[in-house]
ZADO-1210 file (C-alpha; in nm, 4 decimals, padded with zeros to 6 digits):
<atoms>
<atom x="07.8880" y="11.4242" z="07.0592" code="MET" pos="1"/>
<atom x="08.2423" y="11.4518" z="06.9759" code="LEU" pos="2"/>
<atom x="08.4337" y="11.2810" z="06.7045" code="LYS" pos="3"/>
<atom x="08.7925" y="11.2090" z="06.6680" code="ILE" pos="4"/>
<atom x="08.9295" y="11.1667" z="06.2936" code="HIS" pos="5"/>
<atom x="09.2681" y="11.0727" z="06.2082" code="LEU" pos="6"/>
<atom x="09.3889" y="11.1328" z="05.8178" code="HIS" pos="7"/>
<atom x="09.6976" y="10.9476" z="05.7340" code="GLU" pos="8"/>
<atom x="09.8192" y="11.0506" z="06.0607" code="ALA" pos="9"/>
<atom x="10.2170" y="10.9867" z="06.0584" code="SER" pos="10"/>
<atom x="10.4656" y="11.0399" z="06.3292" code="LYS" pos="11"/>
<atom x="10.8630" y="11.0147" z="06.3438" code="ARG" pos="12"/>
<atom x="11.1316" y="11.0577" z="06.5590" code="PHE" pos="13"/>
<atom x="11.4587" y="11.1786" z="06.3400" code="GLN" pos="14"/>
<atom x="11.4546" y="10.8925" z="06.0627" code="TYR" pos="15"/>
<atom x="11.2161" y="10.6249" z="06.2650" code="GLU" pos="16"/>
<atom x="10.8714" y="10.6187" z="06.1951" code="TRP" pos="17"/>
<atom x="10.6565" y="10.5758" z="06.5051" code="ILE" pos="18"/>
<atom x="10.3389" y="10.5302" z="06.3203" code="PHE" pos="19"/>
<atom x="10.2540" y="10.6045" z="05.9811" code="LYS" pos="20"/>
<atom x="09.9284" y="10.6761" z="05.7472" code="ASN" pos="21"/>
<atom x="09.6943" y="10.5839" z="06.0366" code="LEU" pos="22"/>
<atom x="09.3383" y="10.6348" z="05.9298" code="ASN" pos="23"/>
<atom x="09.0555" y="10.6268" z="06.2350" code="LEU" pos="24"/>
<atom x="08.7428" y="10.7687" z="06.3435" code="GLN" pos="25"/>
<atom x="08.5815" y="10.7520" z="06.6604" code="LEU" pos="26"/>
<atom x="08.2953" y="10.8765" z="06.8038" code="THR" pos="27"/>
<atom x="08.1304" y="10.8649" z="07.1448" code="GLN" pos="28"/>
<atom x="08.0423" y="10.5150" z="07.2835" code="GLY" pos="29"/>
<atom x="08.3533" y="10.3879" z="07.0966" code="ASP" pos="30"/>
<atom x="08.6402" y="10.1814" z="07.3081" code="ALA" pos="31"/>
<atom x="08.9662" y="10.1551" z="07.1491" code="LEU" pos="32"/>
<atom x="09.2629" y="09.9364" z="07.2588" code="ALA" pos="33"/>
<atom x="09.6027" y="10.0525" z="07.1428" code="ILE" pos="34"/>
<atom x="09.8416" y="09.7606" z="07.1347" code="THR" pos="35"/>
<atom x="10.1864" y="09.6837" z="07.0846" code="GLY" pos="36"/>
<atom x="10.5263" y="09.5795" z="07.2724" code="GLY" pos="37"/>
<atom x="10.7312" y="09.7720" z="07.5189" code="ASN" pos="38"/>
<atom x="10.8898" y="10.0804" z="07.3476" code="GLY" pos="39"/>
<atom x="10.6425" y="10.0409" z="07.0070" code="SER" pos="40"/>
<atom x="10.5049" y="10.4175" z="07.0817" code="GLY" pos="41"/>
<atom x="10.1565" y="10.3297" z="07.2168" code="LYS" pos="42"/>
<atom x="10.2320" y="10.6554" z="07.4414" code="SER" pos="43"/>
<atom x="10.3136" y="10.8379" z="07.1520" code="THR" pos="44"/>
<atom x="10.0140" y="10.8049" z="06.9409" code="LEU" pos="45"/>
<atom x="09.7944" y="10.9073" z="07.2943" code="LEU" pos="46"/>
<atom x="10.0248" y="11.2161" z="07.3381" code="LYS" pos="47"/>
<atom x="09.9306" y="11.2905" z="06.9683" code="CYS" pos="48"/>
<atom x="09.5567" y="11.2443" z="07.0486" code="ILE" pos="49"/>
<atom x="09.5892" y="11.4681" z="07.2794" code="SER" pos="50"/>
<atom x="09.7728" y="11.7494" z="07.1519" code="GLY" pos="51"/>
<atom x="10.0388" y="11.6936" z="07.3714" code="ALA" pos="52"/>
<atom x="10.2841" y="11.6621" z="07.0832" code="ILE" pos="53"/>
<atom x="10.2188" y="11.7312" z="06.6886" code="PRO" pos="54"/>
<atom x="10.2318" y="11.4636" z="06.4721" code="ILE" pos="55"/>
<atom x="10.5059" y="11.4889" z="06.2009" code="SER" pos="56"/>
<atom x="10.2402" y="11.4566" z="05.8821" code="SER" pos="57"/>
<atom x="09.8399" y="11.4086" z="05.8127" code="GLY" pos="58"/>
<atom x="09.5730" y="11.5809" z="06.0370" code="LYS" pos="59"/>
<atom x="09.3910" y="11.4744" z="06.3334" code="ILE" pos="60"/>
<atom x="09.0643" y="11.6740" z="06.4097" code="THR" pos="61"/>
<atom x="08.8317" y="11.7035" z="06.6973" code="PHE" pos="62"/>
<atom x="08.4603" y="11.8076" z="06.6322" code="GLU" pos="63"/>
<atom x="08.1765" y="11.8592" z="06.8127" code="SER" pos="64"/>
<atom x="07.8120" y="11.9390" z="06.6893" code="THR" pos="65"/>
<atom x="07.9431" y="11.9770" z="06.3633" code="GLY" pos="66"/>
<atom x="08.1874" y="12.2454" z="06.4206" code="SER" pos="67"/>
<atom x="08.5823" y="12.1668" z="06.4376" code="GLN" pos="68"/>
<atom x="08.7625" y="12.2319" z="06.7474" code="ILE" pos="69"/>
<atom x="09.0523" y="12.4368" z="06.7587" code="PRO" pos="70"/>
<atom x="09.3696" y="12.2199" z="06.8737" code="GLU" pos="71"/>
<atom x="09.3997" y="12.4734" z="07.1423" code="THR" pos="72"/>
<atom x="09.1030" y="12.3875" z="07.3220" code="ASP" pos="73"/>
<atom x="09.1250" y="11.9851" z="07.3079" code="TRP" pos="74"/>
<atom x="09.2392" y="11.9427" z="07.6290" code="TYR" pos="75"/>
<atom x="08.8993" y="12.0714" z="07.7640" code="LYS" pos="76"/>
<atom x="08.7299" y="11.7683" z="07.6036" code="HIS" pos="77"/>
<atom x="08.9529" y="11.5155" z="07.7510" code="LEU" pos="78"/>
<atom x="09.0980" y="11.3656" z="08.0643" code="ALA" pos="79"/>
<atom x="09.4104" y="11.1436" z="08.0675" code="VAL" pos="80"/>
<atom x="09.5781" y="10.8712" z="08.3404" code="SER" pos="81"/>
<atom x="09.9343" y="10.7804" z="08.2397" code="ALA" pos="82"/>
<atom x="10.2670" y="10.6907" z="08.4279" code="PRO" pos="83"/>
<atom x="10.4136" y="10.9503" z="08.3231" code="TYR" pos="84"/>
<atom x="10.1323" y="11.2182" z="08.4607" code="LEU" pos="85"/>
<atom x="10.2559" y="11.3644" z="08.7580" code="GLU" pos="86"/>
<atom x="10.0503" y="11.4399" z="09.0525" code="LEU" pos="87"/>
<atom x="10.0956" y="11.7452" z="09.2963" code="PRO" pos="88"/>
<atom x="10.2862" y="11.5632" z="09.5514" code="GLU" pos="89"/>
<atom x="10.2852" y="11.8512" z="09.7855" code="GLU" pos="90"/>
<atom x="09.9085" y="11.8545" z="09.8291" code="PHE" pos="91"/>
<atom x="09.7252" y="11.6473" z="10.0532" code="THR" pos="92"/>
<atom x="09.4460" y="11.4084" z="09.9138" code="LEU" pos="93"/>
<atom x="09.2083" y="11.6965" z="09.9464" code="THR" pos="94"/>
<atom x="09.3648" y="11.9436" z="09.8035" code="GLU" pos="95"/>
<atom x="09.4893" y="11.7584" z="09.5300" code="ALA" pos="96"/>
<atom x="09.1318" y="11.6602" z="09.4238" code="ILE" pos="97"/>
<atom x="08.9945" y="12.0564" z="09.4453" code="ASP" pos="98"/>
<atom x="09.2957" y="12.1594" z="09.2425" code="PHE" pos="99"/>
<atom x="09.1995" y="11.9127" z="08.9674" code="HIS" pos="100"/>
<atom x="08.8253" y="11.9914" z="08.9804" code="PHE" pos="101"/>
<atom x="08.8875" y="12.3874" z="08.9163" code="LYS" pos="102"/>
<atom x="09.0046" y="12.2834" z="08.5570" code="PHE" pos="103"/>
<atom x="08.7638" y="12.0379" z="08.4958" code="LYS" pos="104"/>
<atom x="08.3346" y="11.9806" z="08.6294" code="LYS" pos="105"/>
<atom x="08.3284" y="11.6883" z="08.8123" code="PRO" pos="106"/>
<atom x="08.1013" y="11.3905" z="08.6399" code="LEU" pos="107"/>
<atom x="07.7366" y="11.3922" z="08.7423" code="ASN" pos="108"/>
<atom x="07.8635" y="11.6556" z="09.0428" code="ARG" pos="109"/>
<atom x="08.0379" y="11.4126" z="09.1993" code="THR" pos="110"/>
<atom x="08.1709" y="11.5674" z="09.5523" code="GLN" pos="111"/>
<atom x="08.5080" y="11.5381" z="09.6671" code="PRO" pos="112"/>
<atom x="08.3847" y="11.3495" z="09.9912" code="ARG" pos="113"/>
<atom x="08.1979" y="11.0770" z="09.7901" code="ASP" pos="114"/>
<atom x="08.5210" y="11.0679" z="09.5230" code="LEU" pos="115"/>
<atom x="08.7220" y="10.9665" z="09.8025" code="ILE" pos="116"/>
<atom x="08.5471" y="10.6801" z="09.9433" code="GLU" pos="117"/>
<atom x="08.4921" y="10.5644" z="09.5642" code="ILE" pos="118"/>
<atom x="08.8748" y="10.5372" z="09.5725" code="LEU" pos="119"/>
<atom x="08.9305" y="10.3931" z="09.8815" code="TYR" pos="120"/>
<atom x="09.1420" y="10.6629" z="10.0098" code="LEU" pos="121"/>
<atom x="08.9131" y="10.8409" z="10.2820" code="ASP" pos="122"/>
<atom x="09.1560" y="10.6839" z="10.5722" code="GLN" pos="123"/>
<atom x="09.4333" y="10.9258" z="10.3552" code="HIS" pos="124"/>
<atom x="09.2399" y="11.2513" z="10.3458" code="VAL" pos="125"/>
<atom x="09.5200" y="11.4731" z="10.5061" code="HIS" pos="126"/>
<atom x="09.8324" y="11.2494" z="10.3937" code="LYS" pos="127"/>
<atom x="10.0443" y="11.4463" z="10.1274" code="PRO" pos="128"/>
<atom x="10.0538" y="11.2627" z="09.8162" code="VAL" pos="129"/>
<atom x="10.3998" y="11.1855" z="09.8128" code="SER" pos="130"/>
<atom x="10.3477" y="10.9799" z="10.0661" code="GLN" pos="131"/>
<atom x="10.0924" y="10.7362" z="09.8789" code="PHE" pos="132"/>
<atom x="10.2059" y="10.4242" z="09.7808" code="SER" pos="133"/>
<atom x="10.2234" y="10.3536" z="09.3929" code="SER" pos="134"/>
<atom x="09.8868" y="10.1891" z="09.4050" code="GLY" pos="135"/>
<atom x="09.7393" y="10.4854" z="09.5817" code="MET" pos="136"/>
<atom x="09.8988" y="10.7280" z="09.3315" code="LYS" pos="137"/>
<atom x="09.7219" y="10.5017" z="09.0446" code="GLN" pos="138"/>
<atom x="09.3885" y="10.4901" z="09.1628" code="ARG" pos="139"/>
<atom x="09.3945" y="10.8811" z="09.2492" code="LEU" pos="140"/>
<atom x="09.4920" y="10.9343" z="08.8690" code="LYS" pos="141"/>
<atom x="09.2372" y="10.6951" z="08.7416" code="LEU" pos="142"/>
<atom x="08.9700" y="10.8824" z="08.9442" code="GLY" pos="143"/>
<atom x="09.0433" y="11.1968" z="08.8697" code="LEU" pos="144"/>
<atom x="09.0234" y="11.1242" z="08.5033" code="ALA" pos="145"/>
<atom x="08.7011" y="10.8863" z="08.4939" code="LEU" pos="146"/>
<atom x="08.5269" y="11.1424" z="08.7206" code="PHE" pos="147"/>
<atom x="08.5799" y="11.4689" z="08.4910" code="SER" pos="148"/>
<atom x="08.2908" y="11.5509" z="08.3026" code="ASP" pos="149"/>
<atom x="08.4561" y="11.5143" z="07.9452" code="VAL" pos="150"/>
<atom x="08.3463" y="11.3041" z="07.6396" code="PRO" pos="151"/>
<atom x="08.7261" y="11.1889" z="07.5856" code="LEU" pos="152"/>
<atom x="08.9274" y="10.9441" z="07.8313" code="ILE" pos="153"/>
<atom x="09.2611" y="10.8244" z="07.7515" code="LEU" pos="154"/>
<atom x="09.4334" y="10.5608" z="07.9711" code="LEU" pos="155"/>
<atom x="09.7828" y="10.4487" z="07.9463" code="ASP" pos="156"/>
<atom x="09.8559" y="10.1372" z="08.1152" code="GLU" pos="157"/>
<atom x="09.5912" y="10.1818" z="08.3278" code="PRO" pos="158"/>
<atom x="09.6322" y="09.8929" z="08.6059" code="THR" pos="159"/>
<atom x="10.0362" y="09.9627" z="08.6638" code="SER" pos="160"/>
<atom x="10.0902" y="09.9243" z="09.0169" code="ASN" pos="161"/>
<atom x="09.7314" y="09.7694" z="09.1050" code="LEU" pos="162"/>
<atom x="09.6966" y="09.4863" z="09.2959" code="ASP" pos="163"/>
<atom x="09.4281" y="09.2177" z="09.2155" code="LYS" pos="164"/>
<atom x="09.1725" y="09.4162" z="09.4132" code="LYS" pos="165"/>
<atom x="09.2655" y="09.7222" z="09.2299" code="GLY" pos="166"/>
<atom x="09.2569" y="09.5426" z="08.8818" code="ILE" pos="167"/>
<atom x="08.8671" y="09.4294" z="08.9749" code="ALA" pos="168"/>
<atom x="08.7801" y="09.8290" z="09.1042" code="TRP" pos="169"/>
<atom x="08.9483" y="09.9562" z="08.7946" code="TYR" pos="170"/>
<atom x="08.6796" y="09.7198" z="08.5786" code="ALA" pos="171"/>
<atom x="08.3977" y="09.8049" z="08.7796" code="LYS" pos="172"/>
<atom x="08.4751" y="10.1450" z="08.7523" code="LEU" pos="173"/>
<atom x="08.5231" y="10.1730" z="08.3980" code="ILE" pos="174"/>
<atom x="08.1593" y="09.9542" z="08.3504" code="GLU" pos="175"/>
<atom x="07.9902" y="10.2130" z="08.5524" code="THR" pos="176"/>
<atom x="08.1386" y="10.5202" z="08.4011" code="TYR" pos="177"/>
<atom x="08.2324" y="10.4406" z="08.0217" code="ARG" pos="178"/>
<atom x="07.8944" y="10.5469" z="07.9160" code="SER" pos="179"/>
<atom x="07.8386" y="10.7893" z="07.6154" code="ASN" pos="180"/>
<atom x="08.2451" y="10.8695" z="07.5801" code="ARG" pos="181"/>
<atom x="08.5190" y="10.7506" z="07.3700" code="ILE" pos="182"/>
<atom x="08.7657" y="10.5472" z="07.5982" code="LEU" pos="183"/>
<atom x="09.1375" y="10.4952" z="07.4530" code="ILE" pos="184"/>
<atom x="09.3352" y="10.2412" z="07.6374" code="VAL" pos="185"/>
<atom x="09.7265" y="10.2132" z="07.5524" code="CYS" pos="186"/>
<atom x="09.8168" y="09.8593" z="07.6901" code="SER" pos="187"/>
<atom x="09.9456" y="09.5319" z="07.6355" code="ASN" pos="188"/>
<atom x="09.7962" y="09.3550" z="07.8929" code="GLU" pos="189"/>
<atom x="09.4696" y="09.2097" z="07.7604" code="PRO" pos="190"/>
<atom x="09.3080" y="09.2562" z="08.1239" code="ARG" pos="191"/>
<atom x="09.3088" y="09.6303" z="08.0494" code="GLU" pos="192"/>
<atom x="09.1051" y="09.6352" z="07.7704" code="TYR" pos="193"/>
<atom x="08.8467" y="09.3748" z="07.7771" code="GLU" pos="194"/>
<atom x="08.5819" y="09.6051" z="07.7403" code="PHE" pos="195"/>
<atom x="08.7219" y="09.7506" z="07.3924" code="CYS" pos="196"/>
<atom x="08.5134" y="09.6539" z="07.0930" code="SER" pos="197"/>
<atom x="08.7602" y="09.8249" z="06.8947" code="ARG" pos="198"/>
<atom x="09.1453" y="09.7288" z="06.8363" code="ARG" pos="199"/>
<atom x="09.4352" y="09.9150" z="06.6903" code="LEU" pos="200"/>
<atom x="09.8092" y="09.7274" z="06.6758" code="ALA" pos="201"/>
<atom x="10.0730" y="10.0116" z="06.6112" code="LEU" pos="202"/>
<atom x="10.2913" y="09.7190" z="06.4356" code="GLU" pos="203"/>
<atom x="10.0570" y="09.7651" z="06.1647" code="ASP" pos="204"/>
<atom x="10.1114" y="10.1261" z="06.1280" code="PHE" pos="205"/>
<atom x="10.5308" y="10.1153" z="06.0872" code="LYS" pos="206"/>
</atoms>
């Protein structure tokens, strides 16, 4: 059972505080929406929680079965889908999926061919990712994150580049695969975080 605790967590760039004195505790089963306007620092907070960038003061801890997880091992317990996340564009779809699951176990032992069908990309198996539309790339990012067998899923602007059908697909995917995980969604679009029982407005921590 993963637990995440932020204690007086603060981040600043030069003289500007992105967030300050943030206290938060999350356990598996929680779904949190981080809201705020463009440029408010939602992505920065998400990167701090993932361990990608350090906080300026305070503390973030990951704990599992009563033991603290070293920060160098946080990445083993999480998966991310975000606009700034790069896909290996020189790979075909199959190669990209195979590459990802060299580092993460697939959820429920899902096979690549089954994941490709779930992503509605079965007509593009041998196509390089560089030739995918922005919506196809977004579905792939979401699929790789949600089908990683990890307790923490971090989603930044999850429906960007998705059409109406893609947004409905995202909602169904979340409903089906969110169980017993911590989900954190950075968004200023309510449709992306309707399922979140907890909300954190970043403007409250400036």
